[in-house]
N, C-alpha and C positions, 0 to 999 in steps of 0.2 A: 542165225540169219536175221538180218535187219528187216523190220517191217517195211512195207511199201505203201506210199501215199500216191494215188493216181489222180491227176488233174485232167478231167474229161470235159471237153468243150469245143468251142469254135475258134475263130481267129484270136479272140481275146485271151484264150488259154494258150493257143499255139505261140503267140508272141510273148508269153509270160516269162520266157527265159532270155529275152533280150536284156541288154544293160538297163537296170532300173526296174525290171519286170517283177511282178508279184510272185511268180513261180520260182525265180532265181533267189529271191529273198527268203522264200519258204524253205528252199533247199539249204540255204545257209543256216536257218534256224535248226534244222534237223541233221546238220553235218555230223557224220559218224554215229548217228542214232537211227535214222530211217532214210530210205531211198525215195526221193520225190521224182515221179515219172510224169512227163508231159505227154498227154494224149489229146492234143488240140488239132482241129481240122478246120482251117480257114474256109469260110463260106458255107459250112455245113449247117443244116437245121436238124431238129430232132428226128425227122423222118429218115433222113439219110444216115444219121449217126447210129440209129438203131441197128442198121445192117452190120455195124462194126463190133457190136457187143460180144458176139461169140468168138471173134478173133482176138479182141483185146482182153476180154475177161472170160476165158473158157470155164465152163461149169466144173470140169474135172481137174482144175489146177491144184497142184500140191501147195502152192504158195499164193493164195489170193491176196489182194490188197487189204490192208488194215483200215484204210480210209479212202474215200473217193469224193471229189467235188464234181458236181454235175452243173455245168455253166453254159446253158443254151437259152435261146430265145431272141437274140438280136436279129437273127436271120429269119426265124419263124414269123416274126412280126413285120416282115416286109409287106408292103401294101399291094393288093391285087390291082392290076391295071397300070402299074408304074414300073420303072426300069428293072427292079429286082424281084418282080413277082414270081419268077421261077423258084425262089427260095421260100415263098410264103407257105405256111402251114396253118390251117384253121385252128383257132384257139382251143377248141375242145380236143382236137387231135393232139395238139402240143401238150396239153395236160396229160392225156392218156399215154403219150409216148414217154413222158417223164416217169409216169407210174410204172410202165413196163421196164424201163431202165432200172429203176429201184428194185423191182421184184427180181430182175435177173441178177443184180449184184448181191441181193440177199440170198439168192440161190447158190451163188459162189461161196458165200460165207455169211451165216446168220448174224455174226457179230460185227460185220463191216460197218464202219461209221460213214454214213452217206450224208453229204451236205449239199442242199440245193441252193444255187445262187441265181438270183434274177438277172435278166439283162440290165445293163446300165441305162440311164436315161439317154435320150437322143437330143442333140442340139441341131435342130432342123436348119437353122441359118448356117451352122458350121458344115453340115453335109452339103448344102448347096454351094457354099464357097469352095469346098474341096472339089466338087464336080466341075466348077468353072475353072479351077486351077489345072485340071486335067484336060478338059474338052473345050474350053473357051465358049464361043457362041453356040456350039452344038450341045452344050450341057443341058440337062433336063431343067424344066421350069419348076416342077414340084418335087419335094423330097421323097425318096423311095421308102422312107420310114418316118414316123412321127412319134413324138414323145407320148402323146395321148394313147395311141394304139399300143405302143410298147409297154406302157403302164398297165394295160389290161392283161397282157401276158405275164408281167411281173406278179400281178395279183393272183393269177391262177397258179403260178409257181409256189407262192407262199401258202395258198389254200391247200395245195396238195401236201406240202410239208406238214401242215397241221393235221390233215386227215391221216397221214401215215406215221405220225409221231417222229418226224425227222427234224434235224437242225436245218436252219435256213438263214440266208443272208439277203435282206431286201436292199440290194445295191441301188435299185432304181430310186427308192425313197432316201436312202442314206446320202447319196451324193447331192441330192437337191436340197439338203439341209444347209449347204454351204453357199453363200452368196458368190455369184460369178462362177458357178460350177461348170458352165458351158465351156469355158476356155481353160479353166484351172484343171479339170479332170479329163477332158476329151480333146484330142489333137486334131481330129477331122470330123467332129460331131458324133463319133461313135466309138472309135478305138481310144485306148487310154494313154494319157500323158504319164510321166513319172509320178506326179501327184495322184493321178487316178489309180495307178498301180499300187501306190502306197496305201490307199484306202482299202483295196481288195486284200492286200497282204495283212493289214491290221485286222480286218473283219474275220478272215479265215483263221488267223492265228488265235484270235479271241475264242472262236467257236471250238477249235481243236483243244485249246487249253482248258476250256470249261468242260470239255468232255473227258476222255481218258487219255488224250494224246498230247499232253503238255511236254514240250521238249525239255523244259527245266527239270522234269521229274523222270526223264528217261536216261538210262545208263549208256555210256559209250559202248560200241560194239567190241572194242579191244582196249586194253589198259592205256591210260594216259601215260605219257612218257615219264612223268614224275614218279609213277609207281614201279618203274622198271629199275631193278638193281643192276648197275653197270657191271658188277663182278659175277652176278648170277641172274642173267636176264630171263632164262627159261622158267624161273619160278613164277613170274607174273603171268606167263602164258599158260603154264600148267594149271594154275588156279582158275584162269578164265575158261579153259577147256572143261575142267571138272564142273563148272557152274552152268554150262550149257546143257 
């Protein structure tokens, strides 16, 4: 049975299997080697996502995931008193919710590779422009998220990874290393462009490959067609069955 890689997060994960998405690219990397499962829930914060854990990752599963990316924070960092305050989660609770998620996944499988990903940076001008494109004069005057506040959540995510000995990706910092990141990586000030998806794909692939989940070192689930004898095809499959 092929190992499973679960992508757990909010809309940035949910949309990752769209054309040019980082999840789709990851699935291509692991074609015939591992199953990449998208478990993304648009609009969710860590508080709401925690209710899903027992359904998505049951403790008594006979086939727990080999690796899980946890990619939340963009909604948790919504600012109180503004349009998206319903999604706001206090920063200390955000960190604790991430911790509880990790502990649950480790309860499913002590060997699971958990990778924490920070929220991306926020282009406040882009968020306001997007709101105006939808609502015109009725659009909000202040952004519902700011890059400064989101950065505080990103910092807590990275700190937790260090505390728990986990691999992490500081997407908030990584994207801002590129000049013009606001429009290059974010299509509406928050969600990813194809270039933004490429950054996430590159970083996740790097972390997996540096761990024990390098696709280049994994075998195909069944023989490559070049290994099949046209006159005696069952031989290739008999050998594969004996090796399982």
